[in-house]
VEXDREN-2710 file (C-alpha; in Angstrom, 1 decimal):
% VEXDREN-2710
k/r/px/py/pz
1/MET/0.0/0.0/0.0
2/LYS/2.9/2.3/0.8
3/LYS/4.5/1.6/-2.5
4/ILE/1.2/2.4/-4.4
5/PHE/1.0/5.7/-2.4
6/GLU/4.5/6.6/-3.4
7/LEU/3.9/5.8/-7.0
8/THR/0.7/7.9/-7.0
9/LYS/2.5/10.8/-5.4
10/LYS/5.3/10.6/-8.0
11/PHE/2.7/10.3/-10.8
12/ILE/0.8/13.5/-9.6
13/ALA/4.1/15.4/-9.2
14/GLY/5.1/14.4/-12.7
15/GLU/8.3/12.6/-11.4
16/LEU/7.3/9.0/-12.2
17/SER/9.6/7.3/-14.7
18/ILE/7.6/6.2/-17.7
19/THR/8.8/2.9/-18.9
20/GLU/7.5/0.8/-21.8
21/ASN/6.4/-2.0/-19.4
22/LEU/4.5/0.5/-17.3
23/LYS/2.6/1.7/-20.4
24/TYR/1.6/-1.8/-21.5
25/ASN/0.8/-2.9/-17.9
26/LEU/-1.7/0.0/-17.9
27/ILE/-3.3/-1.7/-21.0
28/VAL/-3.2/-5.3/-20.1
29/TYR/-4.2/-5.4/-16.5
30/PRO/-7.1/-2.9/-16.6
31/LEU/-8.5/-4.6/-19.8
32/ALA/-8.2/-8.0/-18.0
33/ALA/-10.1/-6.5/-15.0
34/VAL/-12.8/-5.0/-17.2
35/HIS/-13.4/-8.3/-19.0
36/THR/-13.6/-10.1/-15.6
37/ILE/-16.3/-7.7/-14.5
38/PHE/-18.2/-8.3/-17.8
39/PHE/-17.8/-12.1/-17.3
40/LEU/-19.5/-11.9/-13.9
41/LEU/-22.2/-9.5/-15.2
42/TYR/-23.1/-11.8/-18.2
43/LEU/-23.2/-14.8/-16.0
44/PHE/-25.6/-12.9/-13.7
45/ILE/-27.9/-11.8/-16.5
46/GLN/-27.6/-15.1/-18.3
47/ILE/-26.0/-14.3/-21.7
48/PRO/-23.6/-17.3/-22.0
49/PRO/-21.9/-16.4/-25.3
50/LEU/-20.7/-13.1/-23.9
51/ALA/-19.8/-14.7/-20.6
52/VAL/-17.6/-17.2/-22.4
53/TYR/-16.1/-14.5/-24.6
54/ASN/-15.1/-12.3/-21.7
55/LEU/-13.6/-15.2/-19.8
56/PHE/-11.6/-16.0/-22.9
57/SER/-10.5/-12.3/-23.3
58/THR/-9.4/-12.2/-19.6
59/VAL/-7.2/-15.2/-20.1
60/ILE/-5.7/-13.7/-23.3
61/TYR/-4.8/-10.4/-21.6
62/LEU/-3.3/-12.1/-18.6
63/SER/-1.3/-14.3/-21.0
64/CYS/0.1/-11.1/-22.6
65/THR/2.3/-10.6/-19.5
66/VAL/4.6/-13.3/-21.0
67/LEU/5.0/-11.1/-24.1
68/LEU/5.7/-8.1/-21.9
69/ARG/8.5/-9.9/-20.2
70/ARG/9.9/-10.6/-23.7
71/GLU/9.3/-7.0/-24.6
72/ASN/7.2/-8.0/-27.6
73/PHE/5.2/-4.8/-27.4
74/SER/4.0/-4.7/-31.0
75/LEU/2.2/-8.0/-30.6
76/VAL/0.6/-6.9/-27.3
77/TYR/-0.7/-3.8/-29.1
78/SER/-2.0/-5.8/-32.0
79/ILE/-3.8/-8.3/-29.7
80/ALA/-5.4/-5.5/-27.7
81/SER/-6.5/-3.6/-30.9
82/ILE/-8.0/-6.7/-32.6
83/GLU/-9.8/-7.8/-29.4
84/ILE/-11.4/-4.3/-28.9
85/ILE/-12.5/-4.2/-32.6
86/PHE/-13.9/-7.7/-32.4
87/ASN/-15.6/-7.0/-29.1
88/THR/-17.4/-4.0/-30.6
89/ILE/-18.6/-6.1/-33.5
90/LEU/-19.8/-8.9/-31.3
91/THR/-21.6/-6.8/-28.7
92/THR/-23.2/-4.6/-31.4
93/PHE/-24.5/-7.8/-33.1
94/LEU/-25.8/-9.4/-29.8
95/LEU/-26.7/-6.4/-27.6
96/GLY/-27.1/-3.5/-29.9
97/TRP/-25.4/-0.1/-30.2
98/THR/-26.8/1.6/-27.1
99/CYS/-24.6/-0.4/-24.6
100/GLY/-21.6/1.9/-25.5
101/TYR/-19.0/-0.7/-26.4
102/ALA/-18.1/1.2/-29.5
103/SER/-16.5/4.0/-27.3
104/TYR/-13.5/1.7/-26.7
105/LEU/-12.5/2.3/-30.4
106/PHE/-11.6/5.9/-29.5
107/ALA/-9.0/4.6/-27.1
108/VAL/-7.5/2.4/-29.9
109/VAL/-6.9/5.4/-32.1
110/ALA/-5.8/7.7/-29.2
111/ALA/-3.3/5.3/-27.6
112/GLY/-2.0/3.7/-30.8
113/PHE/0.2/6.5/-32.1
114/TYR/1.6/7.3/-28.6
115/ILE/2.8/3.8/-27.8
116/SER/3.9/2.8/-31.3
117/TYR/7.4/4.1/-30.9
118/THR/8.0/1.4/-28.3
119/PHE/8.0/-1.3/-31.0
120/ARG/11.4/-2.9/-31.8
121/ARG/11.3/-1.2/-35.1
122/TYR/9.4/2.0/-34.9
123/GLN/6.6/1.7/-37.5
124/ILE/3.6/4.0/-38.0
125/GLN/1.9/1.4/-40.2
126/SER/0.4/-0.5/-37.2
127/PRO/-1.4/2.4/-35.6
128/LEU/-2.5/3.7/-39.0
129/ILE/-4.0/0.3/-39.9
130/PHE/-5.7/-0.4/-36.6
131/GLY/-6.8/3.3/-36.4
132/PHE/-8.5/2.9/-39.8
133/LEU/-10.0/-0.4/-38.8
134/ALA/-11.4/1.1/-35.6
135/ILE/-13.0/4.0/-37.5
136/LEU/-14.4/1.7/-40.1
137/THR/-15.8/-0.6/-37.4
138/TYR/-17.3/2.3/-35.5
139/PHE/-19.4/3.5/-38.5
140/SER/-20.1/0.1/-39.8
141/CYS/-21.5/-1.0/-36.4
142/TYR/-23.5/2.2/-36.1
143/TYR/-25.2/1.9/-39.5
144/TYR/-25.7/-1.9/-39.0
145/SER/-27.5/-1.2/-35.7
146/GLN/-29.8/1.4/-37.4
147/ASN/-31.1/-1.2/-39.9
148/HIS/-31.0/-4.5/-37.9
149/THR/-32.4/-5.6/-34.5
150/ALA/-29.9/-7.0/-32.0
151/PHE/-29.9/-10.8/-31.6
152/SER/-30.2/-10.6/-27.7
153/PRO/-31.0/-7.0/-26.7
154/ILE/-31.0/-5.9/-23.1
155/THR/-34.4/-4.8/-22.1
156/ASP/-33.7/-3.8/-18.5
157/PRO/-33.2/0.0/-18.5
158/PHE/-31.0/-0.1/-15.3
159/ILE/-28.5/-2.6/-16.8
160/LEU/-28.5/-0.8/-20.1
161/HIS/-27.7/2.5/-18.5
162/LEU/-25.2/0.8/-16.2
163/LEU/-23.4/-0.7/-19.2
164/TYR/-23.3/2.5/-21.1
165/THR/-22.0/4.5/-18.1
166/PHE/-19.4/1.9/-17.3
167/ASN/-18.1/1.6/-20.8
168/SER/-18.0/5.4/-21.2
169/PHE/-16.2/5.8/-17.9
170/CYS/-13.6/3.1/-18.9
171/THR/-13.0/4.8/-22.2
172/PHE/-12.4/8.2/-20.6
173/ALA/-10.2/6.6/-18.0
174/PHE/-8.0/5.0/-20.7
175/ILE/-7.7/8.1/-22.8
176/THR/-7.0/10.3/-19.7
177/THR/-4.4/7.9/-18.4
178/PHE/-2.5/7.9/-21.7
179/SER/-2.8/11.6/-22.1
180/VAL/-1.2/12.1/-18.7
181/LEU/1.5/9.5/-19.6
182/PHE/2.2/11.5/-22.8
183/MET/2.5/14.7/-20.8
184/LEU/4.9/13.1/-18.3
185/ASP/6.9/11.5/-21.2
186/VAL/7.3/14.9/-22.8
187/ARG/8.2/16.5/-19.5
188/MET/10.8/13.9/-18.8
189/SER/12.2/14.2/-22.3
190/GLN/12.5/17.9/-21.9
191/LYS/14.3/17.5/-18.6
192/LYS/16.7/15.0/-20.0
193/LEU/17.3/17.1/-23.1
194/PHE/18.0/20.1/-20.8
195/GLU/20.5/18.1/-18.7
196/GLU/22.2/16.8/-21.8
197/ASN/22.5/20.2/-23.4
198/THR/23.9/21.6/-20.1
199/MET/26.4/18.8/-20.0
200/LEU/27.4/19.3/-23.7
201/GLY/27.7/23.0/-23.1
202/LYS/30.0/22.3/-20.2
203/ILE/32.1/19.9/-22.2
204/ALA/32.2/22.3/-25.2
205/GLY/33.2/25.2/-22.9
206/ASN/35.7/23.5/-20.7
207/ASP/39.1/21.8/-21.1
208/ALA/38.6/18.0/-20.8
209/LEU/41.8/17.4/-18.8
210/THR/41.8/20.2/-16.3
211/GLY/38.2/21.2/-16.1
212/LEU/39.1/24.8/-16.6
213/PHE/37.5/27.1/-19.2
214/ASN/39.0/26.6/-22.7
215/ARG/40.2/29.3/-25.0
216/TRP/36.9/29.8/-26.7
217/SER/35.0/30.2/-23.4
218/MET/37.6/32.7/-22.1
219/LYS/37.3/34.8/-25.2
220/ASP/33.6/35.4/-24.4
221/LEU/34.5/36.3/-20.8
222/LEU/37.2/38.7/-22.1
223/ALA/34.7/40.3/-24.4
224/GLU/32.4/40.9/-21.5
225/ALA/35.3/42.4/-19.5
226/MET/36.1/44.7/-22.4
227/HIS/32.5/46.0/-22.8
228/SER/32.0/46.4/-19.0
229/GLY/34.3/49.5/-18.9
230/LYS/35.7/48.4/-15.6
231/PRO/39.4/47.9/-14.9
232/PHE/40.9/44.4/-15.2
233/CYS/44.2/42.6/-15.7
234/LEU/45.4/39.6/-17.6
235/VAL/48.0/37.1/-16.3
236/MET/49.6/34.9/-18.9
237/CYS/51.1/31.8/-17.2
238/ASP/53.4/29.1/-18.5
239/ILE/54.8/26.0/-16.7
240/ASP/58.6/26.1/-16.8
241/ASP/60.4/23.3/-18.6
242/PHE/57.2/21.3/-19.1
243/LYS/58.7/19.4/-22.0
244/LYS/61.4/18.2/-19.7
245/ILE/58.8/17.0/-17.2
246/ASN/57.1/15.0/-20.0
247/ASP/60.4/13.6/-21.2
248/THR/61.5/12.6/-17.7
249/TYR/58.4/11.3/-16.2
250/GLY/56.1/10.6/-19.1
251/HIS/53.0/12.2/-20.5
252/ASN/50.7/10.7/-17.9
253/CYS/52.7/12.5/-15.2
254/GLY/52.7/15.6/-17.3
255/ASP/48.9/15.5/-17.3
256/GLU/48.9/15.1/-13.5
257/VAL/51.1/18.2/-13.3
258/LEU/48.6/20.1/-15.4
259/LYS/45.7/19.0/-13.2
260/HIS/47.6/19.8/-10.0
261/ILE/48.6/23.3/-11.0
262/SER/45.1/23.9/-12.4
263/LYS/43.7/23.1/-8.9
264/ILE/46.1/25.5/-7.3
265/LEU/45.2/28.3/-9.8
266/THR/41.4/27.6/-9.3
267/GLU/41.7/27.8/-5.5
268/SER/43.9/30.9/-5.6
269/ILE/41.8/33.3/-7.7
270/PRO/39.0/35.3/-6.1
271/GLU/35.3/35.1/-7.0
272/GLY/34.4/37.1/-10.1
273/CYS/37.8/36.2/-11.8
274/HIS/38.3/33.5/-14.3
275/ILE/41.0/31.1/-15.5
276/CYS/41.4/29.0/-18.7
277/ARG/43.8/26.6/-20.2
278/TRP/45.0/28.8/-23.1
279/GLY/46.8/26.0/-24.8
280/GLY/49.4/23.2/-23.9
281/GLU/51.0/24.3/-20.6
282/GLU/49.8/27.9/-20.9
283/PHE/47.1/29.4/-18.7
284/LEU/45.4/32.8/-18.9
285/ILE/43.9/34.4/-15.8
286/LEU/41.3/37.2/-16.0
287/LEU/41.4/39.4/-12.9
288/ASN/38.3/41.6/-13.0
289/GLY/38.6/44.8/-10.9
290/TYR/42.3/44.6/-10.4
291/ASP/45.0/47.2/-11.0
292/LEU/48.5/46.3/-12.1
293/ASP/50.1/46.2/-8.6
294/SER/47.3/44.1/-6.9
295/ALA/47.3/41.7/-9.9
296/ALA/51.1/41.3/-9.7
297/LYS/50.9/40.7/-6.0
298/LEU/48.3/38.0/-6.5
299/ALA/50.3/36.4/-9.3
300/ASP/53.4/36.3/-7.2
301/ASN/51.5/34.6/-4.4
302/ILE/50.3/31.9/-6.8
303/ARG/53.8/31.5/-8.3
304/ILE/55.2/30.8/-4.8
305/LEU/52.4/28.3/-4.0
306/ILE/53.2/26.4/-7.2
307/SER/57.0/26.4/-6.7
308/ASN/56.5/25.2/-3.1
309/SER/54.2/22.3/-4.1
310/GLU/55.0/19.0/-5.8
311/THR/52.9/16.7/-7.9
312/ASP/52.9/13.0/-6.9
313/CYS/52.9/10.6/-9.8
314/LEU/54.2/7.0/-10.0
315/GLU/55.8/7.3/-6.6
316/CYS/57.7/10.4/-7.9
317/HIS/57.5/13.9/-6.4
318/ILE/57.7/16.3/-9.3
319/SER/58.8/19.8/-8.6
320/HIS/57.6/22.6/-10.9
321/THR/57.6/26.4/-11.3
322/MET/55.7/28.9/-13.4
323/THR/56.5/32.2/-15.1
324/MET/53.9/34.9/-15.4
325/GLY/53.4/38.0/-17.4
326/VAL/50.9/40.6/-16.1
327/ALA/49.2/43.3/-18.3
328/HIS/46.6/45.9/-17.3
329/HIS/43.9/47.0/-19.7
330/HIS/44.0/50.6/-20.8
331/LYS/41.2/52.5/-22.3
332/ASN/40.9/52.2/-26.1
333/GLN/43.3/49.2/-26.1
334/SER/42.2/46.2/-28.2
335/LEU/41.9/42.7/-26.7
336/ASP/44.4/41.3/-29.1
337/SER/47.0/43.9/-28.1
338/LEU/46.4/43.3/-24.4
339/ILE/46.9/39.6/-24.8
340/ALA/50.0/40.2/-26.9
341/ARG/51.4/42.5/-24.1
342/ALA/50.8/39.8/-21.4
343/ASP/52.4/37.2/-23.7
344/MET/55.4/39.5/-24.3
345/LYS/56.0/40.0/-20.6
346/LEU/55.8/36.2/-20.1
347/TYR/58.5/35.9/-22.8
348/ILE/60.7/38.4/-20.9
349/GLY/60.2/36.4/-17.7
350/LYS/61.4/33.3/-19.5
351/ARG/64.5/35.2/-20.8
352/GLN/65.2/36.4/-17.2
353/GLY/65.5/32.9/-15.8
354/LYS/61.9/31.7/-15.3
355/ASN/59.9/31.3/-12.1
356/THR/59.1/35.0/-11.9
357/VAL/56.3/37.5/-12.4
358/VAL/56.9/40.4/-14.9
359/ILE/54.7/43.5/-15.0
END
């Protein structure tokens, strides 16, 4: 009972996971229950042919659970559609049109296209064929009933109204259920699509190895800083002798060095500032709201942290240093010239012996 309550709560909240088995269980078991009720009713009012037919239909639907376990959904759909069409023809011939059995044909058309994509090979032919047959059956049975008398009509008004009401209620229940399932399916698909787009956007905008912004993402952030009109500085960073690290310890350890230094850089820059892997062993830091002196001081603190730390890889302790060039944005200066100036100062630092900050 608790599980049913939880499923109902999720269903109402739109959080229930809609699986193919759930959809077909909502076809097979309710239809089996409906035919069981009809079996008992026709035993009570003594119409043996319909009692036997509904007992047979109940067994058929319960047997469909084997097909569900094998995920043969198309066959289950075909069995249900054929049974509903045949049931409409039989009841119209025996009882007449006014019992309301033809209303189930609307559910065949409504549900068919929604669940057809669960077939092993998505085909629109099946719902089109059964939809056409349902429409043809509906009008054929209607016009037949206008010109022919039912073989065993129900004369009791109470039972007649009861049958019509019950059949109409079941039809509305089926159509409403599948409409809600369709709504939940769309909602879950939208949520999944949003999550995948967010993930893809993150992958596209971030460096796969370090998790930092990549060059293309940083260019957008740099453009925002340029248009803001507020002061900012750029710090171009390069790991010293990185080729030597790769040659000595291997590229896997070189990757570990990149990740380790990226972590230090990320933890060292304040909120509102950004860092990216500019390329190879180069990093670019955007310090929004910084002047040249404060940017140089922060860069030197980061440089000291990196030189005092080591990267552990394959039982080796790898030392590393970093050279940095700092440039302050001046009014009317282009972004390209600002980056070139930070890069030039980095080059000067390399010429001066590395492990230094040049402003």
